[in-house]
Structure formats: structure tokens, C-alpha cells
N, CA, C and O atoms as CSV, one atom per row, in Angstrom:
chain,resi,resn,atom,element,x,y,z
A,1,MET,N,N,-3.173,247.309,142.838
A,1,MET,CA,C,-3.281,247.733,144.212
A,1,MET,C,C,-4.350,246.884,144.908
A,1,MET,O,O,-5.447,246.711,144.375
A,2,VAL,N,N,-4.045,246.373,146.056
A,2,VAL,CA,C,-4.993,245.570,146.812
A,2,VAL,C,C,-5.136,246.181,148.196
A,2,VAL,O,O,-4.157,246.358,148.921
A,3,ARG,N,N,-6.386,246.503,148.548
A,3,ARG,CA,C,-6.676,247.033,149.882
A,3,ARG,C,C,-7.337,245.944,150.690
A,3,ARG,O,O,-8.279,245.301,150.228
A,4,HIS,N,N,-6.853,245.737,151.878
A,4,HIS,CA,C,-7.479,244.787,152.797
A,4,HIS,C,C,-7.629,243.414,152.161
A,4,HIS,O,O,-8.611,242.716,152.415
A,5,GLN,N,N,-6.683,243.029,151.351
A,5,GLN,CA,C,-6.651,241.718,150.706
A,5,GLN,C,C,-7.823,241.485,149.753
A,5,GLN,O,O,-8.132,240.336,149.437
A,6,VAL,N,N,-8.474,242.536,149.294
A,6,VAL,CA,C,-9.565,242.427,148.334
A,6,VAL,C,C,-9.168,243.229,147.098
A,6,VAL,O,O,-8.841,244.411,147.207
A,7,PRO,N,N,-9.193,242.600,145.925
A,7,PRO,CA,C,-8.831,243.328,144.696
A,7,PRO,C,C,-9.768,244.519,144.459
A,7,PRO,O,O,-10.939,244.474,144.838
A,8,PRO,N,N,-9.257,245.574,143.838
A,8,PRO,CA,C,-10.084,246.762,143.590
A,8,PRO,C,C,-11.368,246.452,142.823
A,8,PRO,O,O,-12.410,247.048,143.092
A,9,GLY,N,N,-11.296,245.530,141.878
A,9,GLY,CA,C,-12.494,245.181,141.123
A,9,GLY,C,C,-13.604,244.662,142.011
A,9,GLY,O,O,-14.779,244.949,141.781
A,10,GLN,N,N,-13.231,243.890,143.035
A,10,GLN,CA,C,-14.230,243.376,143.959
A,10,GLN,C,C,-14.762,244.484,144.870
A,10,GLN,O,O,-15.933,244.460,145.250
A,11,LEU,N,N,-13.920,245.446,145.220
A,11,LEU,CA,C,-14.404,246.589,145.997
A,11,LEU,C,C,-15.438,247.373,145.202
A,11,LEU,O,O,-16.412,247.873,145.766
A,12,HIS,N,N,-15.230,247.479,143.896
A,12,HIS,CA,C,-16.195,248.177,143.052
A,12,HIS,C,C,-17.507,247.410,142.969
A,12,HIS,O,O,-18.583,248.007,142.940
A,13,ILE,N,N,-17.413,246.095,142.930
A,13,ILE,CA,C,-18.627,245.280,142.920
A,13,ILE,C,C,-19.380,245.464,144.241
A,13,ILE,O,O,-20.601,245.620,144.250
A,14,LEU,N,N,-18.648,245.443,145.348
A,14,LEU,CA,C,-19.282,245.663,146.649
A,14,LEU,C,C,-19.979,247.018,146.693
A,14,LEU,O,O,-21.098,247.130,147.194
A,15,SER,N,N,-19.324,248.031,146.175
A,15,SER,CA,C,-19.917,249.369,146.176
A,15,SER,C,C,-21.155,249.428,145.290
A,15,SER,O,O,-22.142,250.075,145.638
A,16,ALA,N,N,-21.103,248.757,144.151
A,16,ALA,CA,C,-22.266,248.730,143.258
A,16,ALA,C,C,-23.439,248.014,143.925
A,16,ALA,O,O,-24.585,248.446,143.797
A,17,ILE,N,N,-23.159,246.929,144.633
A,17,ILE,CA,C,-24.221,246.213,145.350
A,17,ILE,C,C,-24.829,247.127,146.404
A,17,ILE,O,O,-26.046,247.152,146.590
A,18,ARG,N,N,-23.985,247.868,147.081
A,18,ARG,CA,C,-24.476,248.796,148.110
A,18,ARG,C,C,-25.363,249.869,147.481
A,18,ARG,O,O,-26.399,250.221,148.045
A,19,ILE,N,N,-24.971,250.389,146.329
A,19,ILE,CA,C,-25.749,251.416,145.633
A,19,ILE,C,C,-27.092,250.865,145.169
A,19,ILE,O,O,-28.124,251.522,145.308
A,20,LEU,N,N,-27.071,249.658,144.621
A,20,LEU,CA,C,-28.282,249.066,144.040
A,20,LEU,C,C,-29.178,248.372,145.059
A,20,LEU,O,O,-30.316,248.020,144.751
A,21,SER,N,N,-28.673,248.179,146.253
A,21,SER,CA,C,-29.419,247.456,147.274
A,21,SER,C,C,-30.756,248.123,147.528
A,21,SER,O,O,-30.815,249.353,147.516
A,22,PRO,N,N,-31.803,247.405,147.752
A,22,PRO,CA,C,-31.939,245.978,148.016
A,22,PRO,C,C,-32.243,245.143,146.770
A,22,PRO,O,O,-32.541,243.954,146.882
A,23,ILE,N,N,-32.170,245.746,145.602
A,23,ILE,CA,C,-32.526,244.994,144.390
A,23,ILE,C,C,-31.308,244.708,143.520
A,23,ILE,O,O,-31.422,244.649,142.295
A,24,ALA,N,N,-30.164,244.533,144.129
A,24,ALA,CA,C,-28.937,244.272,143.375
A,24,ALA,C,C,-28.976,242.867,142.770
A,24,ALA,O,O,-29.219,241.883,143.468
A,25,THR,N,N,-28.734,242.797,141.479
A,25,THR,CA,C,-28.624,241.520,140.783
A,25,THR,C,C,-27.307,241.517,140.028
A,25,THR,O,O,-26.663,242.556,139.889
A,26,ILE,N,N,-26.909,240.355,139.544
A,26,ILE,CA,C,-25.663,240.263,138.786
A,26,ILE,C,C,-25.736,241.138,137.548
A,26,ILE,O,O,-24.785,241.857,137.243
A,27,SER,N,N,-26.843,241.088,136.833
A,27,SER,CA,C,-26.964,241.902,135.615
A,27,SER,C,C,-27.008,243.393,135.952
A,27,SER,O,O,-26.468,244.210,135.206
A,28,GLY,N,N,-27.647,243.753,137.068
A,28,GLY,CA,C,-27.673,245.152,137.480
A,28,GLY,C,C,-26.291,245.677,137.825
A,28,GLY,O,O,-25.938,246.801,137.467
A,29,VAL,N,N,-25.511,244.862,138.521
A,29,VAL,CA,C,-24.137,245.245,138.874
A,29,VAL,C,C,-23.285,245.348,137.609
A,29,VAL,O,O,-22.482,246.271,137.471
A,30,ALA,N,N,-23.460,244.404,136.694
A,30,ALA,CA,C,-22.701,244.435,135.432
A,30,ALA,C,C,-22.996,245.720,134.663
A,30,ALA,O,O,-22.091,246.339,134.105
A,31,LYS,N,N,-24.254,246.110,134.638
A,31,LYS,CA,C,-24.643,247.342,133.943
A,31,LYS,C,C,-24.066,248.558,134.658
A,31,LYS,O,O,-23.541,249.467,134.015
A,32,GLU,N,N,-24.161,248.578,135.971
A,32,GLU,CA,C,-23.651,249.702,136.767
A,32,GLU,C,C,-22.148,249.903,136.547
A,32,GLU,O,O,-21.668,251.034,136.473
A,33,LEU,N,N,-21.413,248.790,136.442
A,33,LEU,CA,C,-19.952,248.854,136.315
A,33,LEU,C,C,-19.476,248.762,134.870
A,33,LEU,O,O,-18.276,248.814,134.601
A,34,ASP,N,N,-20.416,248.627,133.947
A,34,ASP,CA,C,-20.090,248.511,132.526
A,34,ASP,C,C,-19.133,247.338,132.264
A,34,ASP,O,O,-18.107,247.478,131.599
A,35,ARG,N,N,-19.509,246.194,132.808
A,35,ARG,CA,C,-18.738,244.957,132.635
A,35,ARG,C,C,-19.668,243.849,132.184
A,35,ARG,O,O,-20.889,244.000,132.226
A,36,GLY,N,N,-19.096,242.739,131.753
A,36,GLY,CA,C,-19.884,241.607,131.304
A,36,GLY,C,C,-20.529,240.863,132.469
A,36,GLY,O,O,-19.972,240.791,133.564
A,37,VAL,N,N,-21.701,240.319,132.213
A,37,VAL,CA,C,-22.423,239.561,133.233
A,37,VAL,C,C,-21.587,238.364,133.686
A,37,VAL,O,O,-21.548,238.058,134.877
A,38,ASN,N,N,-20.918,237.683,132.751
A,38,ASN,CA,C,-20.104,236.515,133.103
A,38,ASN,C,C,-18.958,236.884,134.039
A,38,ASN,O,O,-18.636,236.130,134.957
A,39,VAL,N,N,-18.350,238.028,133.812
A,39,VAL,CA,C,-17.243,238.485,134.669
A,39,VAL,C,C,-17.750,238.718,136.091
A,39,VAL,O,O,-17.140,238.267,137.060
A,40,ILE,N,N,-18.861,239.421,136.200
A,40,ILE,CA,C,-19.426,239.717,137.515
A,40,ILE,C,C,-19.871,238.425,138.198
A,40,ILE,O,O,-19.663,238.253,139.399
A,41,SER,N,N,-20.474,237.530,137.446
A,41,SER,CA,C,-20.948,236.258,138.007
A,41,SER,C,C,-19.792,235.460,138.599
A,41,SER,O,O,-19.900,234.946,139.712
A,42,ARG,N,N,-18.691,235.354,137.867
A,42,ARG,CA,C,-17.523,234.614,138.381
A,42,ARG,C,C,-16.969,235.266,139.638
A,42,ARG,O,O,-16.612,234.578,140.595
A,43,GLN,N,N,-16.896,236.582,139.636
A,43,GLN,CA,C,-16.339,237.262,140.802
A,43,GLN,C,C,-17.255,237.126,142.019
A,43,GLN,O,O,-16.773,237.030,143.148
A,44,THR,N,N,-18.562,237.116,141.798
A,44,THR,CA,C,-19.465,236.998,142.948
A,44,THR,C,C,-19.378,235.621,143.591
A,44,THR,O,O,-19.581,235.486,144.798
A,45,VAL,N,N,-19.079,234.597,142.795
A,45,VAL,CA,C,-18.883,233.256,143.377
A,45,VAL,C,C,-17.707,233.291,144.344
A,45,VAL,O,O,-17.795,232.781,145.461
A,46,SER,N,N,-16.615,233.893,143.911
A,46,SER,CA,C,-15.424,234.015,144.753
A,46,SER,C,C,-15.703,234.879,145.980
A,46,SER,O,O,-15.266,234.557,147.085
A,47,MET,N,N,-16.421,235.961,145.784
A,47,MET,CA,C,-16.709,236.869,146.885
A,47,MET,C,C,-17.618,236.213,147.927
A,47,MET,O,O,-17.508,236.495,149.120
A,48,GLU,N,N,-18.503,235.349,147.475
A,48,GLU,CA,C,-19.368,234.634,148.406
A,48,GLU,C,C,-18.545,233.663,149.252
A,48,GLU,O,O,-18.801,233.505,150.446
A,49,LYS,N,N,-17.555,233.014,148.634
A,49,LYS,CA,C,-16.693,232.085,149.373
A,49,LYS,C,C,-15.921,232.803,150.478
A,49,LYS,O,O,-15.664,232.228,151.535
A,50,TYR,N,N,-15.549,234.069,150.229
A,50,TYR,CA,C,-14.807,234.845,151.228
A,50,TYR,C,C,-15.710,235.549,152.221
A,50,TYR,O,O,-15.234,236.281,153.089
A,51,GLY,N,N,-17.018,235.332,152.098
A,51,GLY,CA,C,-17.956,235.900,153.060
A,51,GLY,C,C,-18.248,237.377,152.883
A,51,GLY,O,O,-18.670,238.045,153.827
A,52,LEU,N,N,-18.025,237.899,151.670
A,52,LEU,CA,C,-18.276,239.319,151.426
A,52,LEU,C,C,-19.719,239.596,151.013
A,52,LEU,O,O,-20.259,240.665,151.297
A,53,ILE,N,N,-20.336,238.628,150.342
A,53,ILE,CA,C,-21.704,238.788,149.866
A,53,ILE,C,C,-22.471,237.479,150.037
A,53,ILE,O,O,-21.895,236.426,150.311
A,54,LYS,N,N,-23.778,237.580,149.867
A,54,LYS,CA,C,-24.637,236.400,149.778
A,54,LYS,C,C,-25.338,236.468,148.436
A,54,LYS,O,O,-25.824,237.527,148.038
A,55,ARG,N,N,-25.393,235.345,147.738
A,55,ARG,CA,C,-26.164,235.252,146.494
A,55,ARG,C,C,-27.439,234.492,146.848
A,55,ARG,O,O,-27.389,233.319,147.220
A,56,VAL,N,N,-28.568,235.161,146.731
A,56,VAL,CA,C,-29.834,234.613,147.196
A,56,VAL,C,C,-30.808,234.528,146.027
A,56,VAL,O,O,-30.986,235.498,145.289
A,57,LYS,N,N,-31.443,233.358,145.859
A,57,LYS,CA,C,-32.471,233.223,144.828
A,57,LYS,C,C,-33.683,234.058,145.230
A,57,LYS,O,O,-34.080,234.072,146.396
A,58,THR,N,N,-34.268,234.754,144.252
A,58,THR,CA,C,-35.431,235.590,144.547
A,58,THR,C,C,-36.631,234.743,144.954
A,58,THR,O,O,-37.421,235.146,145.808
A,59,THR,N,N,-36.767,233.577,144.346
A,59,THR,CA,C,-37.764,232.587,144.753
A,59,THR,C,C,-37.084,231.232,144.699
A,59,THR,O,O,-36.076,231.098,144.004
A,60,PRO,N,N,-37.580,230.228,145.393
A,60,PRO,CA,C,-36.892,228.928,145.423
A,60,PRO,C,C,-36.620,228.320,144.043
A,60,PRO,O,O,-35.598,227.659,143.863
A,61,ARG,N,N,-37.496,228.524,143.081
A,61,ARG,CA,C,-37.312,227.926,141.756
A,61,ARG,C,C,-36.697,228.890,140.742
A,61,ARG,O,O,-36.536,228.534,139.575
A,62,SER,N,N,-36.360,230.075,141.162
A,62,SER,CA,C,-35.860,231.104,140.255
A,62,SER,C,C,-34.371,230.924,139.958
A,62,SER,O,O,-33.612,230.434,140.794
A,63,ASN,N,N,-33.975,231.324,138.769
A,63,ASN,CA,C,-32.560,231.381,138.419
A,63,ASN,C,C,-31.975,232.760,138.700
A,63,ASN,O,O,-30.758,232.941,138.663
A,64,LEU,N,N,-32.833,233.722,138.978
A,64,LEU,CA,C,-32.398,235.087,139.246
A,64,LEU,C,C,-31.834,235.176,140.663
A,64,LEU,O,O,-32.493,234.802,141.634
A,65,LEU,N,N,-30.609,235.677,140.762
A,65,LEU,CA,C,-29.954,235.813,142.064
A,65,LEU,C,C,-29.892,237.274,142.469
A,65,LEU,O,O,-29.492,238.131,141.681
A,66,GLN,N,N,-30.289,237.550,143.694
A,66,GLN,CA,C,-30.072,238.875,144.248
A,66,GLN,C,C,-28.806,238.828,145.084
A,66,GLN,O,O,-28.481,237.806,145.688
A,67,LEU,N,N,-28.103,239.940,145.112
A,67,LEU,CA,C,-26.843,240.027,145.838
A,67,LEU,C,C,-27.032,240.878,147.085
A,67,LEU,O,O,-27.595,241.971,147.029
A,68,GLU,N,N,-26.557,240.365,148.202
A,68,GLU,CA,C,-26.642,241.084,149.465
A,68,GLU,C,C,-25.258,241.166,150.089
A,68,GLU,O,O,-24.490,240.204,150.050
A,69,LEU,N,N,-24.953,242.303,150.655
A,69,LEU,CA,C,-23.680,242.456,151.365
A,69,LEU,C,C,-23.774,241.795,152.723
A,69,LEU,O,O,-24.794,241.896,153.404
A,70,THR,N,N,-22.707,241.117,153.114
A,70,THR,CA,C,-22.603,240.619,154.483
A,70,THR,C,C,-22.048,241.766,155.331
A,70,THR,O,O,-21.686,242.813,154.795
A,71,ASP,N,N,-21.981,241.578,156.621
A,71,ASP,CA,C,-21.388,242.605,157.483
A,71,ASP,C,C,-19.946,242.869,157.079
A,71,ASP,O,O,-19.492,244.013,157.084
A,72,LYS,N,N,-19.229,241.808,156.730
A,72,LYS,CA,C,-17.834,241.945,156.301
A,72,LYS,C,C,-17.742,242.765,155.010
A,72,LYS,O,O,-16.892,243.648,154.892
A,73,GLY,N,N,-18.616,242.471,154.046
A,73,GLY,CA,C,-18.626,243.202,152.783
A,73,GLY,C,C,-19.010,244.660,152.972
A,73,GLY,O,O,-18.417,245.548,152.358
A,74,LEU,N,N,-19.996,244.908,153.814
A,74,LEU,CA,C,-20.423,246.272,154.089
A,74,LEU,C,C,-19.300,247.065,154.756
A,74,LEU,O,O,-19.079,248.235,154.444
A,75,GLY,N,N,-18.599,246.412,155.673
A,75,GLY,CA,C,-17.466,247.073,156.332
A,75,GLY,C,C,-16.395,247.486,155.345
A,75,GLY,O,O,-15.815,248.565,155.466
A,76,LEU,N,N,-16.128,246.626,154.362
A,76,LEU,CA,C,-15.122,246.961,153.362
A,76,LEU,C,C,-15.550,248.123,152.483
A,76,LEU,O,O,-14.710,248.923,152.070
A,77,THR,N,N,-16.843,248.232,152.188
A,77,THR,CA,C,-17.279,249.370,151.370
A,77,THR,C,C,-17.117,250.678,152.126
A,77,THR,O,O,-16.845,251.720,151.528
A,78,LYS,N,N,-17.281,250.624,153.428
A,78,LYS,CA,C,-17.108,251.834,154.229
A,78,LYS,C,C,-15.640,252.227,154.326
A,78,LYS,O,O,-15.311,253.412,154.377
A,79,ILE,N,N,-14.759,251.231,154.351
A,79,ILE,CA,C,-13.324,251.492,154.461
A,79,ILE,C,C,-12.739,251.950,153.129
A,79,ILE,O,O,-11.799,252.744,153.090
A,80,SER,N,N,-13.302,251.446,152.055
A,80,SER,CA,C,-12.738,251.700,150.723
A,80,SER,C,C,-12.899,253.155,150.305
A,80,SER,O,O,-13.518,253.958,151.003
A,81,GLY,N,N,-12.333,253.467,149.167
A,81,GLY,CA,C,-12.401,254.818,148.622
A,81,GLY,C,C,-13.792,255.245,148.232
A,81,GLY,O,O,-13.999,256.403,147.871
A,82,GLN,N,N,-14.751,254.348,148.292
A,82,GLN,CA,C,-16.133,254.667,147.942
A,82,GLN,C,C,-16.915,255.084,149.176
A,82,GLN,O,O,-18.135,254.925,149.209
A,83,SER,N,N,-16.264,255.600,150.161
A,83,SER,CA,C,-16.892,255.905,151.451
A,83,SER,C,C,-17.828,257.101,151.377
A,83,SER,O,O,-17.919,257.785,150.357
A,84,GLU,N,N,-18.509,257.330,152.470
A,84,GLU,CA,C,-19.450,258.435,152.562
A,84,GLU,C,C,-18.754,259.786,152.407
A,84,GLU,O,O,-19.371,260.749,151.952
A,85,ALA,N,N,-17.488,259.867,152.777
A,85,ALA,CA,C,-16.760,261.128,152.636
A,85,ALA,C,C,-16.677,261.539,151.174
A,85,ALA,O,O,-16.885,262.707,150.844
A,86,ILE,N,N,-16.376,260.594,150.304
A,86,ILE,CA,C,-16.301,260.895,148.877
A,86,ILE,C,C,-17.690,261.233,148.349
A,86,ILE,O,O,-17.844,262.150,147.542
A,87,ASP,N,N,-18.693,260.502,148.799
A,87,ASP,CA,C,-20.057,260.802,148.379
A,87,ASP,C,C,-20.438,262.224,148.778
A,87,ASP,O,O,-21.139,262.911,148.035
A,88,GLY,N,N,-19.977,262.668,149.949
A,88,GLY,CA,C,-20.252,264.031,150.386
A,88,GLY,C,C,-19.621,265.064,149.478
A,88,GLY,O,O,-20.232,266.086,149.165
A,89,VAL,N,N,-18.392,264.794,149.053
A,89,VAL,CA,C,-17.699,265.709,148.150
A,89,VAL,C,C,-18.419,265.770,146.806
A,89,VAL,O,O,-18.499,266.827,146.180
A,90,LEU,N,N,-18.936,264.633,146.375
A,90,LEU,CA,C,-19.607,264.569,145.076
A,90,LEU,C,C,-21.085,264.950,145.145
A,90,LEU,O,O,-21.784,264.888,144.133
A,91,SER,N,N,-21.568,265.341,146.317
A,91,SER,CA,C,-22.996,265.603,146.488
A,91,SER,C,C,-23.499,266.778,145.655
A,91,SER,O,O,-24.702,266.897,145.422
A,92,SER,N,N,-22.606,267.638,145.208
A,92,SER,CA,C,-23.043,268.765,144.389
A,92,SER,C,C,-23.406,268.320,142.970
A,92,SER,O,O,-24.011,269.080,142.213
A,93,LEU,N,N,-23.038,267.094,142.617
A,93,LEU,CA,C,-23.356,266.566,141.291
A,93,LEU,C,C,-24.711,265.866,141.315
A,93,LEU,O,O,-25.176,265.410,142.359
A,94,THR,N,N,-25.323,265.792,140.153
A,94,THR,CA,C,-26.572,265.028,140.062
A,94,THR,C,C,-26.243,263.546,140.150
A,94,THR,O,O,-25.090,263.140,140.007
A,95,LYS,N,N,-27.272,262.751,140.388
A,95,LYS,CA,C,-27.088,261.300,140.471
A,95,LYS,C,C,-26.495,260.763,139.165
A,95,LYS,O,O,-25.616,259.901,139.189
A,96,GLN,N,N,-26.969,261.266,138.046
A,96,GLN,CA,C,-26.462,260.831,136.737
A,96,GLN,C,C,-24.991,261.209,136.572
A,96,GLN,O,O,-24.209,260.404,136.066
A,97,GLU,N,N,-24.599,262.405,136.983
A,97,GLU,CA,C,-23.207,262.831,136.881
A,97,GLU,C,C,-22.302,261.971,137.756
A,97,GLU,O,O,-21.186,261.638,137.357
A,98,ARG,N,N,-22.783,261.606,138.962
A,98,ARG,CA,C,-22.001,260.723,139.844
A,98,ARG,C,C,-21.825,259.351,139.215
A,98,ARG,O,O,-20.740,258.774,139.275
A,99,ARG,N,N,-22.881,258.828,138.616
A,99,ARG,CA,C,-22.780,257.522,137.944
A,99,ARG,C,C,-21.777,257.586,136.793
A,99,ARG,O,O,-21.003,256.651,136.586
A,100,GLN,N,N,-21.795,258.692,136.044
A,100,GLN,CA,C,-20.854,258.835,134.934
A,100,GLN,C,C,-19.415,258.854,135.436
A,100,GLN,O,O,-18.549,258.194,134.861
A,101,ILE,N,N,-19.157,259.598,136.493
A,101,ILE,CA,C,-17.803,259.653,137.053
A,101,ILE,C,C,-17.375,258.270,137.547
A,101,ILE,O,O,-16.258,257.829,137.275
A,102,LYS,N,N,-18.264,257.587,138.274
A,102,LYS,CA,C,-17.933,256.256,138.774
A,102,LYS,C,C,-17.690,255.288,137.629
A,102,LYS,O,O,-16.795,254.446,137.707
A,103,SER,N,N,-18.474,255.400,136.573
A,103,SER,CA,C,-18.302,254.526,135.416
A,103,SER,C,C,-16.946,254.765,134.757
A,103,SER,O,O,-16.247,253.817,134.399
A,104,ILE,N,N,-16.584,256.020,134.602
A,104,ILE,CA,C,-15.284,256.356,134.004
A,104,ILE,C,C,-14.140,255.847,134.882
A,104,ILE,O,O,-13.186,255.254,134.378
A,105,LEU,N,N,-14.232,256.076,136.180
A,105,LEU,CA,C,-13.184,255.599,137.089
A,105,LEU,C,C,-13.102,254.071,137.082
A,105,LEU,O,O,-12.007,253.511,137.125
A,106,ASN,N,N,-14.244,253.398,137.028
A,106,ASN,CA,C,-14.245,251.937,136.973
A,106,ASN,C,C,-13.549,251.430,135.713
A,106,ASN,O,O,-12.820,250.439,135.764
A,107,LYS,N,N,-13.767,252.100,134.589
A,107,LYS,CA,C,-13.102,251.704,133.344
A,107,LYS,C,C,-11.591,251.873,133.466
A,107,LYS,O,O,-10.823,251.012,133.038
A,108,ILE,N,N,-11.175,252.989,134.053
A,108,ILE,CA,C,-9.743,253.244,134.229
A,108,ILE,C,C,-9.124,252.168,135.120
A,108,ILE,O,O,-8.072,251.619,134.791
A,109,ILE,N,N,-9.765,251.869,136.233
A,109,ILE,CA,C,-9.242,250.865,137.170
A,109,ILE,C,C,-9.235,249.496,136.527
A,109,ILE,O,O,-8.269,248.746,136.668
A,110,TYR,N,N,-10.309,249.160,135.819
A,110,TYR,CA,C,-10.403,247.860,135.147
A,110,TYR,C,C,-9.263,247.687,134.147
A,110,TYR,O,O,-8.649,246.623,134.087
A,111,ASN,N,N,-8.979,248.718,133.367
A,111,ASN,CA,C,-7.891,248.644,132.384
A,111,ASN,C,C,-6.525,248.603,133.082
A,111,ASN,O,O,-5.599,247.949,132.600
A,112,ALA,N,N,-6.403,249.294,134.204
A,112,ALA,CA,C,-5.135,249.277,134.953
A,112,ALA,C,C,-4.875,247.890,135.520
A,112,ALA,O,O,-3.727,247.449,135.582
A,113,GLU,N,N,-5.948,247.189,135.941
A,113,GLU,CA,C,-5.797,245.838,136.491
A,113,GLU,C,C,-5.320,244.847,135.425
A,113,GLU,O,O,-4.623,243.883,135.739
A,114,LYS,N,N,-5.692,245.084,134.175
A,114,LYS,CA,C,-5.290,244.199,133.070
A,114,LYS,C,C,-3.788,244.263,132.828
A,114,LYS,O,O,-3.195,243.288,132.367
A,115,ARG,N,N,-3.176,245.384,133.130
A,115,ARG,CA,C,-1.757,245.601,132.813
A,115,ARG,C,C,-0.903,245.204,133.917
A,115,ARG,O,O,0.319,245.318,133.823
């Protein structure tokens, strides 16, 4: 399933960046989504080309990249199923319980994309 010409996996990455912002990194997103750092790194290169995110070095000589949503990327997170409406429904859960549900759903979607 593709919404707004963006694969679901990339929508999940955008949502993870939004959750982790302002300290979102590739490794942080990989941990949040329970995916490999290399997978997230490759996808962020593509997402940057489409103007969804910016990959910014924390310092000029650093290899560590922070991820920032562009206006286009932020707009897609609001449109996607990860919107504030769903967060409102899940507000009765603790932060840890919400992360667990999101992690489980991400695994299901990731496996569905493989097939």
C-alpha cells in the first residue's frame, strides 16, 4: 500500500523522526522501528532526495547525522495514519505501551512489505 506516493516504511521513518525530534539520528530511528541501521540509512538518502527530510551533521567534522523533517515530510506525518487523532485514542496508554504497539505494528507492516 502506498499513500501519497510514499511507501509505508518511509512514513514510519518520518513518524519516528517526528517522535524523536529534535535528537533524531539514524541509529535512534533504527532502534525505534526495530530495523537495521543500514536499512534506515539507505532509506534516508532516498527520502532526502525527495525533500522529505534533511540529514544534518551535528558538527562540521562529525560523522553523526541528525535527521530533521522538512515541511513536506512533516505534512505527510500529519496526513498518515500516525496522526494526532490516533495518538489521542492511544493516550490512555503509557508511553512504553504506545511504543510497544507501534513496534509490533511496524514489524507487521515491514513483513507485509516483503511479500
